[in-house]
KOLTORBA-841870 format. One record per atom (N, C-alpha, C, CB): residue number from 1; residue in one letter; atom name; y, z, x. Coordinates in nm, 2 decimals, padded with zeros to 4 digits. Glycine has a CB too. Layout:
BEGIN
+------+--------+------+--------+--------+--------+
: nupa : drenlo : lofi :     py :     pz :     px :
+------+--------+------+--------+--------+--------+
:  NUM :      A :   CA :      Y :      Z :      X :
...
+------+--------+------+--------+--------+--------+
END
This chain:
BEGIN
+------+--------+------+--------+--------+--------+
: nupa : drenlo : lofi :     py :     pz :     px :
+------+--------+------+--------+--------+--------+
:    1 :      M :    N : -00.12 :  00.00 :  00.08 :
:    1 :      M :   CA :  00.00 :  00.00 :  00.00 :
:    1 :      M :    C :  00.13 :  00.00 :  00.09 :
:    1 :      M :   CB :  00.00 :  00.12 : -00.09 :
:    2 :      R :    N :  00.12 :  00.07 :  00.20 :
:    2 :      R :   CA :  00.24 :  00.08 :  00.28 :
:    2 :      R :    C :  00.28 : -00.06 :  00.33 :
:    2 :      R :   CB :  00.21 :  00.17 :  00.40 :
:    3 :      S :    N :  00.18 : -00.14 :  00.37 :
:    3 :      S :   CA :  00.22 : -00.28 :  00.43 :
:    3 :      S :    C :  00.28 : -00.37 :  00.32 :
:    3 :      S :   CB :  00.09 : -00.34 :  00.49 :
:    4 :      V :    N :  00.24 : -00.35 :  00.19 :
:    4 :      V :   CA :  00.29 : -00.43 :  00.09 :
:    4 :      V :    C :  00.44 : -00.39 :  00.06 :
:    4 :      V :   CB :  00.21 : -00.42 : -00.05 :
:    5 :      A :    N :  00.47 : -00.27 :  00.06 :
:    5 :      A :   CA :  00.60 : -00.22 :  00.04 :
:    5 :      A :    C :  00.69 : -00.26 :  00.16 :
:    5 :      A :   CB :  00.61 : -00.07 :  00.02 :
:    6 :      G :    N :  00.63 : -00.25 :  00.28 :
:    6 :      G :   CA :  00.71 : -00.29 :  00.40 :
:    6 :      G :    C :  00.74 : -00.44 :  00.40 :
:    6 :      G :   CB :  00.63 : -00.26 :  00.52 :
:    7 :      S :    N :  00.65 : -00.52 :  00.34 :
:    7 :      S :   CA :  00.68 : -00.67 :  00.34 :
:    7 :      S :    C :  00.77 : -00.71 :  00.23 :
:    7 :      S :   CB :  00.55 : -00.74 :  00.33 :
:    8 :      R :    N :  00.78 : -00.63 :  00.13 :
:    8 :      R :   CA :  00.87 : -00.66 :  00.02 :
:    8 :      R :    C :  01.02 : -00.62 :  00.04 :
:    8 :      R :   CB :  00.82 : -00.60 : -00.11 :
:    9 :      R :    N :  01.03 : -00.51 :  00.11 :
:    9 :      R :   CA :  01.17 : -00.46 :  00.13 :
:    9 :      R :    C :  01.27 : -00.56 :  00.20 :
:    9 :      R :   CB :  01.16 : -00.33 :  00.22 :
:   10 :      P :    N :  01.23 : -00.63 :  00.30 :
:   10 :      P :   CA :  01.33 : -00.72 :  00.36 :
:   10 :      P :    C :  01.37 : -00.83 :  00.26 :
:   10 :      P :   CB :  01.27 : -00.78 :  00.48 :
:   11 :      W :    N :  01.27 : -00.87 :  00.18 :
:   11 :      W :   CA :  01.30 : -00.98 :  00.08 :
:   11 :      W :    C :  01.40 : -00.92 : -00.03 :
:   11 :      W :   CB :  01.17 : -01.03 :  00.01 :
:   12 :      L :    N :  01.37 : -00.80 : -00.08 :
:   12 :      L :   CA :  01.46 : -00.74 : -00.18 :
:   12 :      L :    C :  01.60 : -00.71 : -00.12 :
:   12 :      L :   CB :  01.40 : -00.62 : -00.24 :
:   13 :      G :    N :  01.60 : -00.67 :  00.01 :
:   13 :      G :   CA :  01.73 : -00.64 :  00.07 :
:   13 :      G :    C :  01.82 : -00.77 :  00.08 :
:   13 :      G :   CB :  01.71 : -00.58 :  00.20 :
:   14 :      R :    N :  01.76 : -00.88 :  00.10 :
:   14 :      R :   CA :  01.84 : -01.00 :  00.12 :
:   14 :      R :    C :  01.87 : -01.07 : -00.02 :
:   14 :      R :   CB :  01.77 : -01.10 :  00.20 :
:   15 :      N :    N :  01.79 : -01.04 : -00.12 :
:   15 :      N :   CA :  01.80 : -01.11 : -00.24 :
:   15 :      N :    C :  01.81 : -01.02 : -00.36 :
:   15 :      N :   CB :  01.68 : -01.21 : -00.26 :
:   16 :      R :    N :  01.93 : -00.96 : -00.38 :
:   16 :      R :   CA :  01.95 : -00.87 : -00.49 :
:   16 :      R :    C :  01.93 : -00.93 : -00.63 :
:   16 :      R :   CB :  02.08 : -00.81 : -00.48 :
:   17 :      S :    N :  01.93 : -01.07 : -00.63 :
:   17 :      S :   CA :  01.92 : -01.13 : -00.76 :
:   17 :      S :    C :  01.78 : -01.11 : -00.81 :
:   17 :      S :   CB :  01.94 : -01.28 : -00.74 :
:   18 :      A :    N :  01.69 : -01.06 : -00.73 :
:   18 :      A :   CA :  01.56 : -01.02 : -00.79 :
:   18 :      A :    C :  01.57 : -00.91 : -00.89 :
:   18 :      A :   CB :  01.46 : -00.98 : -00.67 :
:   19 :      T :    N :  01.67 : -00.83 : -00.87 :
:   19 :      T :   CA :  01.69 : -00.71 : -00.96 :
:   19 :      T :    C :  01.81 : -00.73 : -01.05 :
:   19 :      T :   CB :  01.70 : -00.59 : -00.88 :
:   20 :      T :    N :  01.92 : -00.80 : -01.01 :
:   20 :      T :   CA :  02.03 : -00.83 : -01.09 :
:   20 :      T :    C :  02.05 : -00.98 : -01.09 :
:   20 :      T :   CB :  02.16 : -00.76 : -01.03 :
:   21 :      Q :    N :  02.00 : -01.04 : -01.20 :
:   21 :      Q :   CA :  01.99 : -01.18 : -01.20 :
:   21 :      Q :    C :  02.11 : -01.26 : -01.23 :
:   21 :      Q :   CB :  01.88 : -01.22 : -01.29 :
:   22 :      N :    N :  02.21 : -01.20 : -01.30 :
:   22 :      N :   CA :  02.33 : -01.27 : -01.33 :
:   22 :      N :    C :  02.44 : -01.17 : -01.36 :
:   22 :      N :   CB :  02.31 : -01.36 : -01.45 :
:   23 :      A :    N :  02.56 : -01.22 : -01.37 :
:   23 :      A :   CA :  02.68 : -01.14 : -01.40 :
:   23 :      A :    C :  02.75 : -01.21 : -01.51 :
:   23 :      A :   CB :  02.77 : -01.12 : -01.27 :
:   24 :      A :    N :  02.79 : -01.14 : -01.61 :
:   24 :      A :   CA :  02.86 : -01.20 : -01.72 :
:   24 :      A :    C :  03.01 : -01.19 : -01.69 :
:   24 :      A :   CB :  02.83 : -01.12 : -01.86 :
:   25 :      T :    N :  03.07 : -01.31 : -01.69 :
:   25 :      T :   CA :  03.21 : -01.31 : -01.66 :
:   25 :      T :    C :  03.30 : -01.33 : -01.78 :
:   25 :      T :   CB :  03.25 : -01.42 : -01.56 :
:   26 :      G :    N :  03.42 : -01.28 : -01.77 :
:   26 :      G :   CA :  03.51 : -01.31 : -01.88 :
:   26 :      G :    C :  03.57 : -01.44 : -01.86 :
:   26 :      G :   CB :  03.62 : -01.20 : -01.89 :
:   27 :      A :    N :  03.69 : -01.47 : -01.91 :
:   27 :      A :   CA :  03.76 : -01.59 : -01.89 :
:   27 :      A :    C :  03.82 : -01.60 : -01.75 :
:   27 :      A :   CB :  03.87 : -01.61 : -02.00 :
:   28 :      I :    N :  03.77 : -01.70 : -01.68 :
:   28 :      I :   CA :  03.81 : -01.72 : -01.54 :
:   28 :      I :    C :  03.89 : -01.84 : -01.53 :
:   28 :      I :   CB :  03.69 : -01.72 : -01.44 :
:   29 :      D :    N :  04.01 : -01.84 : -01.46 :
:   29 :      D :   CA :  04.10 : -01.95 : -01.45 :
:   29 :      D :    C :  04.04 : -02.05 : -01.35 :
:   29 :      D :   CB :  04.24 : -01.90 : -01.41 :
:   30 :      T :    N :  03.98 : -02.15 : -01.41 :
:   30 :      T :   CA :  03.91 : -02.26 : -01.33 :
:   30 :      T :    C :  03.93 : -02.39 : -01.40 :
:   30 :      T :   CB :  03.76 : -02.23 : -01.31 :
:   31 :      P :    N :  03.91 : -02.50 : -01.32 :
:   31 :      P :   CA :  03.92 : -02.63 : -01.39 :
:   31 :      P :    C :  03.82 : -02.65 : -01.51 :
:   31 :      P :   CB :  03.89 : -02.74 : -01.28 :
:   32 :      L :    N :  03.71 : -02.58 : -01.50 :
:   32 :      L :   CA :  03.61 : -02.58 : -01.61 :
:   32 :      L :    C :  03.67 : -02.53 : -01.74 :
:   32 :      L :   CB :  03.48 : -02.51 : -01.57 :
:   33 :      L :    N :  03.74 : -02.42 : -01.72 :
:   33 :      L :   CA :  03.81 : -02.36 : -01.84 :
:   33 :      L :    C :  03.91 : -02.45 : -01.90 :
:   33 :      L :   CB :  03.87 : -02.22 : -01.81 :
:   34 :      D :    N :  03.99 : -02.51 : -01.80 :
:   34 :      D :   CA :  04.09 : -02.61 : -01.85 :
:   34 :      D :    C :  04.02 : -02.72 : -01.93 :
:   34 :      D :   CB :  04.16 : -02.67 : -01.73 :
:   35 :      R :    N :  03.91 : -02.78 : -01.88 :
:   35 :      R :   CA :  03.84 : -02.88 : -01.95 :
:   35 :      R :    C :  03.79 : -02.83 : -02.09 :
:   35 :      R :   CB :  03.72 : -02.94 : -01.87 :
:   36 :      F :    N :  03.75 : -02.71 : -02.10 :
:   36 :      F :   CA :  03.71 : -02.65 : -02.22 :
:   36 :      F :    C :  03.82 : -02.65 : -02.32 :
:   36 :      F :   CB :  03.65 : -02.51 : -02.20 :
:   37 :      F :    N :  03.94 : -02.60 : -02.27 :
:   37 :      F :   CA :  04.06 : -02.59 : -02.35 :
:   37 :      F :    C :  04.11 : -02.73 : -02.39 :
:   37 :      F :   CB :  04.17 : -02.52 : -02.28 :
:   38 :      E :    N :  04.09 : -02.83 : -02.31 :
:   38 :      E :   CA :  04.13 : -02.97 : -02.34 :
:   38 :      E :    C :  04.06 : -03.02 : -02.46 :
:   38 :      E :   CB :  04.11 : -03.06 : -02.22 :
:   39 :      G :    N :  03.94 : -02.98 : -02.48 :
:   39 :      G :   CA :  03.86 : -03.02 : -02.60 :
:   39 :      G :    C :  03.91 : -02.95 : -02.73 :
:   39 :      G :   CB :  03.71 : -02.99 : -02.58 :
:   40 :      M :    N :  03.99 : -02.85 : -02.71 :
:   40 :      M :   CA :  04.04 : -02.78 : -02.83 :
:   40 :      M :    C :  04.18 : -02.81 : -02.87 :
:   40 :      M :   CB :  04.03 : -02.63 : -02.80 :
:   41 :      T :    N :  04.27 : -02.85 : -02.78 :
:   41 :      T :   CA :  04.41 : -02.87 : -02.80 :
:   41 :      T :    C :  04.47 : -02.97 : -02.71 :
:   41 :      T :   CB :  04.48 : -02.74 : -02.79 :
:   42 :      D :    N :  04.59 : -03.02 : -02.74 :
:   42 :      D :   CA :  04.66 : -03.11 : -02.65 :
:   42 :      D :    C :  04.75 : -03.03 : -02.55 :
:   42 :      D :   CB :  04.75 : -03.21 : -02.73 :
:   43 :      D :    N :  04.78 : -02.91 : -02.59 :
:   43 :      D :   CA :  04.87 : -02.82 : -02.51 :
:   43 :      D :    C :  04.78 : -02.71 : -02.44 :
:   43 :      D :   CB :  04.98 : -02.75 : -02.59 :
:   44 :      V :    N :  04.71 : -02.75 : -02.33 :
:   44 :      V :   CA :  04.62 : -02.67 : -02.26 :
:   44 :      V :    C :  04.69 : -02.54 : -02.21 :
:   44 :      V :   CB :  04.55 : -02.74 : -02.14 :
:   45 :      Q :    N :  04.81 : -02.56 : -02.15 :
:   45 :      Q :   CA :  04.88 : -02.44 : -02.10 :
:   45 :      Q :    C :  04.91 : -02.34 : -02.20 :
:   45 :      Q :   CB :  05.01 : -02.49 : -02.03 :
:   46 :      A :    N :  04.96 : -02.38 : -02.32 :
:   46 :      A :   CA :  04.99 : -02.29 : -02.43 :
:   46 :      A :    C :  04.86 : -02.21 : -02.47 :
:   46 :      A :   CB :  05.05 : -02.36 : -02.55 :
:   47 :      L :    N :  04.75 : -02.28 : -02.48 :
:   47 :      L :   CA :  04.63 : -02.21 : -02.52 :
:   47 :      L :    C :  04.58 : -02.12 : -02.41 :
:   47 :      L :   CB :  04.52 : -02.32 : -02.55 :
:   48 :      S :    N :  04.59 : -02.16 : -02.29 :
:   48 :      S :   CA :  04.56 : -02.07 : -02.18 :
:   48 :      S :    C :  04.64 : -01.95 : -02.18 :
:   48 :      S :   CB :  04.57 : -02.15 : -02.04 :
:   49 :      D :    N :  04.77 : -01.96 : -02.20 :
:   49 :      D :   CA :  04.87 : -01.85 : -02.20 :
:   49 :      D :    C :  04.83 : -01.75 : -02.32 :
:   49 :      D :   CB :  05.01 : -01.90 : -02.21 :
:   50 :      A :    N :  04.80 : -01.81 : -02.43 :
:   50 :      A :   CA :  04.77 : -01.73 : -02.55 :
:   50 :      A :    C :  04.64 : -01.65 : -02.53 :
:   50 :      A :   CB :  04.76 : -01.82 : -02.67 :
:   51 :      Y :    N :  04.54 : -01.72 : -02.46 :
:   51 :      Y :   CA :  04.42 : -01.65 : -02.44 :
:   51 :      Y :    C :  04.44 : -01.54 : -02.34 :
:   51 :      Y :   CB :  04.32 : -01.76 : -02.38 :
:   52 :      A :    N :  04.52 : -01.56 : -02.24 :
:   52 :      A :   CA :  04.55 : -01.46 : -02.14 :
:   52 :      A :    C :  04.62 : -01.34 : -02.20 :
:   52 :      A :   CB :  04.63 : -01.52 : -02.02 :
:   53 :      E :    N :  04.72 : -01.37 : -02.29 :
:   53 :      E :   CA :  04.79 : -01.26 : -02.36 :
:   53 :      E :    C :  04.70 : -01.17 : -02.44 :
:   53 :      E :   CB :  04.90 : -01.32 : -02.45 :
:   54 :      N :    N :  04.59 : -01.22 : -02.49 :
:   54 :      N :   CA :  04.50 : -01.15 : -02.57 :
:   54 :      N :    C :  04.39 : -01.08 : -02.49 :
:   54 :      N :   CB :  04.43 : -01.23 : -02.68 :
:   55 :      H :    N :  04.39 : -01.10 : -02.36 :
:   55 :      H :   CA :  04.29 : -01.04 : -02.27 :
:   55 :      H :    C :  04.33 : -00.90 : -02.24 :
:   55 :      H :   CB :  04.27 : -01.12 : -02.14 :
:   56 :      P :    N :  04.24 : -00.80 : -02.23 :
:   56 :      P :   CA :  04.28 : -00.66 : -02.21 :
:   56 :      P :    C :  04.38 : -00.64 : -02.09 :
:   56 :      P :   CB :  04.16 : -00.58 : -02.18 :
:   57 :      V :    N :  04.38 : -00.71 : -01.99 :
:   57 :      V :   CA :  04.47 : -00.69 : -01.88 :
:   57 :      V :    C :  04.59 : -00.79 : -01.88 :
:   57 :      V :   CB :  04.40 : -00.70 : -01.74 :
:   58 :      G :    N :  04.59 : -00.88 : -01.98 :
:   58 :      G :   CA :  04.70 : -00.97 : -02.00 :
:   58 :      G :    C :  04.70 : -01.09 : -01.91 :
:   58 :      G :   CB :  04.82 : -00.90 : -01.98 :
:   59 :      R :    N :  04.59 : -01.13 : -01.85 :
:   59 :      R :   CA :  04.58 : -01.24 : -01.77 :
:   59 :      R :    C :  04.43 : -01.29 : -01.76 :
:   59 :      R :   CB :  04.64 : -01.22 : -01.63 :
:   60 :      L :    N :  04.41 : -01.41 : -01.71 :
:   60 :      L :   CA :  04.28 : -01.46 : -01.69 :
:   60 :      L :    C :  04.23 : -01.41 : -01.55 :
:   60 :      L :   CB :  04.27 : -01.62 : -01.70 :
:   61 :      G :    N :  04.10 : -01.40 : -01.54 :
:   61 :      G :   CA :  04.05 : -01.37 : -01.41 :
:   61 :      G :    C :  04.05 : -01.48 : -01.31 :
:   61 :      G :   CB :  03.90 : -01.32 : -01.43 :
:   62 :      Q :    N :  04.04 : -01.45 : -01.18 :
:   62 :      Q :   CA :  04.04 : -01.54 : -01.07 :
:   62 :      Q :    C :  03.90 : -01.55 : -01.01 :
:   62 :      Q :   CB :  04.14 : -01.51 : -00.97 :
:   63 :      S :    N :  03.86 : -01.67 : -00.97 :
:   63 :      S :   CA :  03.73 : -01.69 : -00.91 :
:   63 :      S :    C :  03.71 : -01.60 : -00.79 :
:   63 :      S :   CB :  03.71 : -01.84 : -00.87 :
:   64 :      S :    N :  03.81 : -01.57 : -00.72 :
:   64 :      S :   CA :  03.80 : -01.48 : -00.60 :
:   64 :      S :    C :  03.76 : -01.34 : -00.64 :
:   64 :      S :   CB :  03.93 : -01.47 : -00.52 :
:   65 :      E :    N :  03.81 : -01.30 : -00.76 :
:   65 :      E :   CA :  03.77 : -01.17 : -00.81 :
:   65 :      E :    C :  03.62 : -01.16 : -00.85 :
:   65 :      E :   CB :  03.86 : -01.13 : -00.94 :
:   66 :      V :    N :  03.57 : -01.27 : -00.90 :
:   66 :      V :   CA :  03.43 : -01.28 : -00.93 :
:   66 :      V :    C :  03.35 : -01.27 : -00.80 :
:   66 :      V :   CB :  03.39 : -01.41 : -01.02 :
:   67 :      G :    N :  03.40 : -01.35 : -00.70 :
:   67 :      G :   CA :  03.33 : -01.35 : -00.57 :
:   67 :      G :    C :  03.32 : -01.21 : -00.51 :
:   67 :      G :   CB :  03.40 : -01.44 : -00.48 :
:   68 :      E :    N :  03.43 : -01.13 : -00.52 :
:   68 :      E :   CA :  03.44 : -01.00 : -00.47 :
:   68 :      E :    C :  03.34 : -00.91 : -00.54 :
:   68 :      E :   CB :  03.58 : -00.94 : -00.47 :
:   69 :      A :    N :  03.33 : -00.92 : -00.67 :
:   69 :      A :   CA :  03.24 : -00.84 : -00.75 :
:   69 :      A :    C :  03.09 : -00.87 : -00.72 :
:   69 :      A :   CB :  03.26 : -00.85 : -00.90 :
:   70 :      V :    N :  03.06 : -01.00 : -00.70 :
:   70 :      V :   CA :  02.93 : -01.04 : -00.67 :
:   70 :      V :    C :  02.89 : -01.00 : -00.53 :
:   70 :      V :   CB :  02.91 : -01.19 : -00.68 :
:   71 :      A :    N :  02.99 : -01.01 : -00.44 :
:   71 :      A :   CA :  02.96 : -00.96 : -00.30 :
:   71 :      A :    C :  02.93 : -00.81 : -00.30 :
:   71 :      A :   CB :  03.09 : -00.99 : -00.21 :
:   72 :      W :    N :  03.01 : -00.73 : -00.38 :
:   72 :      W :   CA :  02.98 : -00.59 : -00.39 :
:   72 :      W :    C :  02.84 : -00.57 : -00.45 :
:   72 :      W :   CB :  03.08 : -00.52 : -00.48 :
:   73 :      L :    N :  02.80 : -00.64 : -00.55 :
:   73 :      L :   CA :  02.66 : -00.63 : -00.60 :
:   73 :      L :    C :  02.56 : -00.66 : -00.50 :
:   73 :      L :   CB :  02.65 : -00.72 : -00.72 :
:   74 :      L :    N :  02.58 : -00.75 : -00.41 :
:   74 :      L :   CA :  02.49 : -00.78 : -00.30 :
:   74 :      L :    C :  02.49 : -00.69 : -00.19 :
:   74 :      L :   CB :  02.51 : -00.92 : -00.26 :
:   75 :      S :    N :  02.59 : -00.60 : -00.18 :
:   75 :      S :   CA :  02.60 : -00.51 : -00.07 :
:   75 :      S :    C :  02.51 : -00.39 : -00.09 :
:   75 :      S :   CB :  02.75 : -00.47 : -00.05 :
:   76 :      D :    N :  02.50 : -00.31 :  00.02 :
:   76 :      D :   CA :  02.43 : -00.18 :  00.01 :
:   76 :      D :    C :  02.50 : -00.08 : -00.08 :
:   76 :      D :   CB :  02.40 : -00.13 :  00.15 :
:   77 :      K :    N :  02.63 : -00.10 : -00.10 :
:   77 :      K :   CA :  02.70 :  00.00 : -00.19 :
:   77 :      K :    C :  02.65 : -00.01 : -00.33 :
:   77 :      K :   CB :  02.85 : -00.04 : -00.18 :
:   78 :      A :    N :  02.59 : -00.12 : -00.37 :
:   78 :      A :   CA :  02.54 : -00.13 : -00.51 :
:   78 :      A :    C :  02.39 : -00.11 : -00.52 :
:   78 :      A :   CB :  02.58 : -00.27 : -00.57 :
:   79 :      C :    N :  02.33 : -00.04 : -00.42 :
:   79 :      C :   CA :  02.19 : -00.03 : -00.41 :
:   79 :      C :    C :  02.12 :  00.04 : -00.54 :
:   79 :      C :   CB :  02.15 :  00.05 : -00.29 :
:   80 :      H :    N :  02.20 :  00.11 : -00.61 :
:   80 :      H :   CA :  02.14 :  00.17 : -00.73 :
:   80 :      H :    C :  02.16 :  00.09 : -00.86 :
:   80 :      H :   CB :  02.19 :  00.31 : -00.75 :
:   81 :      V :    N :  02.22 : -00.02 : -00.85 :
:   81 :      V :   CA :  02.24 : -00.11 : -00.97 :
:   81 :      V :    C :  02.12 : -00.20 : -00.98 :
:   81 :      V :   CB :  02.37 : -00.20 : -00.95 :
:   82 :      R :    N :  02.05 : -00.17 : -01.09 :
:   82 :      R :   CA :  01.92 : -00.25 : -01.11 :
:   82 :      R :    C :  01.91 : -00.28 : -01.26 :
:   82 :      R :   CB :  01.80 : -00.16 : -01.06 :
:   83 :      R :    N :  01.85 : -00.40 : -01.28 :
:   83 :      R :   CA :  01.81 : -00.44 : -01.42 :
:   83 :      R :    C :  01.92 : -00.43 : -01.52 :
:   83 :      R :   CB :  01.69 : -00.36 : -01.47 :
:   84 :      S :    N :  02.04 : -00.48 : -01.48 :
:   84 :      S :   CA :  02.15 : -00.48 : -01.56 :
:   84 :      S :    C :  02.22 : -00.61 : -01.55 :
:   84 :      S :   CB :  02.25 : -00.36 : -01.53 :
:   85 :      I :    N :  02.31 : -00.64 : -01.65 :
:   85 :      I :   CA :  02.39 : -00.76 : -01.64 :
:   85 :      I :    C :  02.54 : -00.71 : -01.63 :
:   85 :      I :   CB :  02.37 : -00.86 : -01.77 :
:   86 :      P :    N :  02.59 : -00.70 : -01.51 :
:   86 :      P :   CA :  02.73 : -00.65 : -01.50 :
:   86 :      P :    C :  02.83 : -00.74 : -01.57 :
:   86 :      P :   CB :  02.76 : -00.63 : -01.35 :
:   87 :      L :    N :  02.92 : -00.68 : -01.64 :
:   87 :      L :   CA :  03.03 : -00.76 : -01.70 :
:   87 :      L :    C :  03.14 : -00.76 : -01.60 :
:   87 :      L :   CB :  03.07 : -00.69 : -01.83 :
:   88 :      I :    N :  03.18 : -00.88 : -01.56 :
:   88 :      I :   CA :  03.29 : -00.90 : -01.46 :
:   88 :      I :    C :  03.40 : -00.97 : -01.54 :
:   88 :      I :   CB :  03.25 : -00.99 : -01.34 :
:   89 :      S :    N :  03.50 : -00.89 : -01.57 :
:   89 :      S :   CA :  03.61 : -00.94 : -01.66 :
:   89 :      S :    C :  03.74 : -00.89 : -01.60 :
:   89 :      S :   CB :  03.59 : -00.90 : -01.81 :
:   90 :      S :    N :  03.84 : -00.97 : -01.60 :
:   90 :      S :   CA :  03.97 : -00.92 : -01.55 :
:   90 :      S :    C :  04.03 : -00.82 : -01.64 :
:   90 :      S :   CB :  04.07 : -01.04 : -01.53 :
+------+--------+------+--------+--------+--------+
END
């Protein structure tokens, strides 16, 4: 049993996605969101602004913020986060 646990640990340490498979993001300011809004209205900026105003922090999230949160999830600081879908929202 010891050799099995020893062989799995390096794999789990490098690949946290084995235990946390995804992260649910809120509205993130990206070209993909712009294309989504384009399918809904001719005034993309007005819709984006209105969406941001209704967001709890008053703005859309940034892709760098998602990257930082995912980096934290992959770090040893998040070693006790298991079998959950973290909500990453601005």
